[in-house]
N, C-alpha and C positions, 0 to 999 in steps of 0.2 A: 800832313797826312802820310807822307812816305815814311816819316820817322815812327809814327804810331803803328803803321802797318808792319814795319820791320820788327818793332817791339813786340807786336802780337805774335808774329811767327817765332820769335825767340822764346817767348813765354811757352808757346805750344811745344817747341822742341825741348825745352828744359823739363816740362812736365812729362813728356814721353820718355825722356832719358831717365828721369827719377823713377817712373813706373817700371822701366826695364831693369834698372838696378835693383829695385825692390823685389821684383819677381825673381831675379837671378839669385839674390841673397836668400830668399825663401826656399828656392829649389836647392841651393847649396847646403842649407841647414837641415833640410829634411832628407837628403840623399847623400850617404857617405860612399866614397869610392870603395867598391868591393875589394875584399882581400882575396887574392888568388888562392885557390885551393887545389892542390895537385890531386888528380883522380886516384893515384896510388895510395894517398894518405887518408882515404875516406872509408869508413866502415859503418854499415847500417846497424842500429842498435835497438830500434823499436818503432812504435807508432804512437803519436799523441792521441789519446782516446777522445779528446774534445774536438779536434779538427780533422782527425784521420791523416795528419801530415806524417810522413816518414821522418824519423829522427836519426841523425848521423853523428859520429864523432869524427873530428878532423885532426890532422897533424899527427897521425899515428906512426909515421915513418919518415926517414930522411928521403930526399928527392930521388936518389938513385937506388934506394933499398926497396924491398918488397916484403909483403906479409905472406906467411904460410900458415894454414890452419894447424892448430896444435891441441892435443887432448889435455884436459886439466891435469891428468896424472903425470904428464910429461913436463909440467912447469916446475921450476925450482921450488923447494919446500919453503923457502923464505917468502914466496908470494902467497902461498896458502896461509902461512902464519900471519902475514900482514892483513889479509882479508878477514880472517877470523877475529883478529884483534880490533880492527878499525871498522868493520862492517858486520857486526855480529848478526846472524840470522839471514845473511845475504843468500841469493840464489845465483848459481853460476849460469852464464849464458853461452859465452864462446871465448876462445883465446887464440892468440897467434904468436908466432915467432917473427921477429923482424930480421931479415937477412940481407947482407950486402951482395954485390955482384958475384962474389966468390963463394957465396953460400955460408959465410960465417955469421953466427947469431950476434946481433947488435943490441937486442932487447926483446921485450915481450909486451903485448897488448892484451889486457883482460877486460871483458865486458861482463858485468854482473847486474842483477836487479836488486835494488835496495829500497825498502819501504815503497815499493811500487814504481820506482823510477829507475831508468837505466843509468849506469855509471860506467864510464870508460877510464881505465887506469893504465898508465905507462910505467914500465919497469926497465931497469938496465939489464945487461947481459948476465949479471950475477943475481938478479931477482930483487934488487933494491928499488924501492918506490922512487919514481921520478916526478910524476905529476898526474893530476886529474885532467883528462882530455876534454877540450871544449866540445860542446854539442851545438848543432844547428838543425833547424827543421828544413824539410824539403823545399819550402818556398823561399828560403833565404840562404841557400848554400853559397851563393856568390855575392851575398849582401854584406851588411855591416855586423851581422851576428844576432840581430833581433829585428822585429817589426811589430807595429801596433797590432794587438790582438793575438800575436803569436805566443807560443808557450814560453819564450824567453824574453817577453816584452819588459820584464822588470829590469833588464839591462839598460833601460833608458835613464836610470838614475833618479827617477821620480818617486820611488818608494811608495807606489800606489797601494801596497798592502798594509801600510802603517795605519794603526787605529789610535785615535786620541785616548789618552789614559782616562779622561773624564767620561768617555763614551763606552768604556768597558761594561759588560753586563754586571748588574749589582751583585750577583753571586760571586763573581771573581774578586771584586773589591772587598766583599765581606770575607772571603776566604783569606785574603792577605791580612786583613785587620784582626782576624781570629787566630790564625796560625803563624803568621810572620809579621807581627805589628812593627818590628824594627826595620823591615825592608823599605828601601826607597825605590819606588817604581821608576824605571828609566824610559822604557819604550815598549810598545806592544804591536804585534802583527796579527793579521788574520790570514790563516793558511788557505791553500786552495780548496780544502774540504771544509772550510768555515770554522776550524778550530782556532783557538787563540794562543799565542805564545807571548809571554811577558818577560822582559829582561828587568832584573832588579839587583840591588847591591845591599849587603849587610855583612861586613867582615869577610867579603868574598863576592864574586859575581855569579848570578844564577839565571837560569832559564826555566820558567814554569809553564806547563802546557795545560790548557783546559779545552773541553770539547765545545761544540757550538752552543750548548745550553749553559755553559759556565761551570760545568762539573770538572773538578780537578782530575788530571790524568797522571802527571809526573813532574818532578822537580829535579834539576841537574845542576851541580856546581860546575862552573865553567873553568875556573882556575884550579890548579892542583893544590890540594889541602896539605900544608906543611906545618900546621899548628901555629898557635900564637895569634895575637891581634894584628889586624891588617887595616889599612886605609885604602879604599877603592874609589877611583875617580873616573869620570867619563872622559874619553879622549876622542877628538875628531880624527877623521881619516887623514887629513893633511898634516896633523901634528905627530903622526906615527913616524918613528925613525925610518930612514930610507931603506935600511936593510930589511925591515919588515915589509915595506911596500914592494920592494923588489922580489922578495920571496913569494908573496901572495900572487903577484903578477905572473911569475914564472911557473908556479906550482898549480895555480887555479886560473888558467886563462879565461878572461872575460867574466871573472867573478863579480858579484854584487856585494858591496860593503853594506853592513847593517848596523853594527855597533862595536865599539872598542872600549876597553877599560885599562887603566894602569893600576897595578897592585903595589903598595908600599908596606914595608914592615920595619918597625922601629924608626920610622922617619926616612928610610932609604928605599928608593925604587927597587923592586925585586922582579917584576914581571909585567907583561902586557898580555891581554886576551883580546883577540879580534874575531868577531862573529860575522860570517859571510854566507852567501848563497852561491853555490856553483852548480849550475844546470838543474836547479830544483832540489838539490841536497844541501842541508845546512851543516856548517862546520864551525866549531870554536877552536881557533888556532892560538896556542900559547907560545910566547917568546920570553926569553930572559931579559934582564934590564938593558943588555947591549943590543937587543933585537935579534938574537940567535934563536932559531927554532927549537922548541922544547917538545911539544906534542900537539896532536890534533884529535879533537873529539868529534865524532860523527853522530848526529842526532837521528836515531832511528825513527822517532815518533814524528818527525817533520817530513 
């Protein structure tokens, strides 16, 4: 009897221990230790119209530096040229100079509105582009960068906006069959305003946009057109060269990977194109065969 009683207590203790471990694991997987954000590196950039959460950009300045408001006219001309080239039709919101403790300018921060979304950009002291600043909403300033139901919840890596190709509206499939019968459809997304974006390949990589009813809006070639026949292949994120992955991580903090392609010409690899989402703005970033940055396309219609 004593042995059975002890055995029963042991079983109970083991069960309780297992449940404690399970609860601990669940909590650990659902809550990431927050990344400290220095107050001096935060700038408010807008409000999420869906939840009325304030939106902020973070990491705007080095720890001991500070930001001073600056008129657009006082920015280096290289910044204005960069914005016109990469964000055609943007609306200027605010700008700052980053200064060290001696008052020397170390860089610039510019906030614009692009396709209805705020975009924060970091430039060096000469006005050269450095990176797109990460955004967070007010409810997750000290969190992991996203939360369920938040405006950046696509950072969970689940690609909840993906649409099965077979589930695309008939008008979209008919459009491709009629106008681009040689296209191979790769992936489709449904945007926040219920439009559809479709990635496809045919002697190049393309993004084609349709409205919520399936009516064609626009088609963009993602890789630079240099003439001649090309072979295009789908590439997974993990298969991208480390130089590309490092560049994207440093230039688009907390970006969301969507699709990548390799471009070959005459049997030799010539380029990579990586499509990402950074704070609700879509980019197609092109690299050469060695993984060196070539150019970035910003999709105004997304």
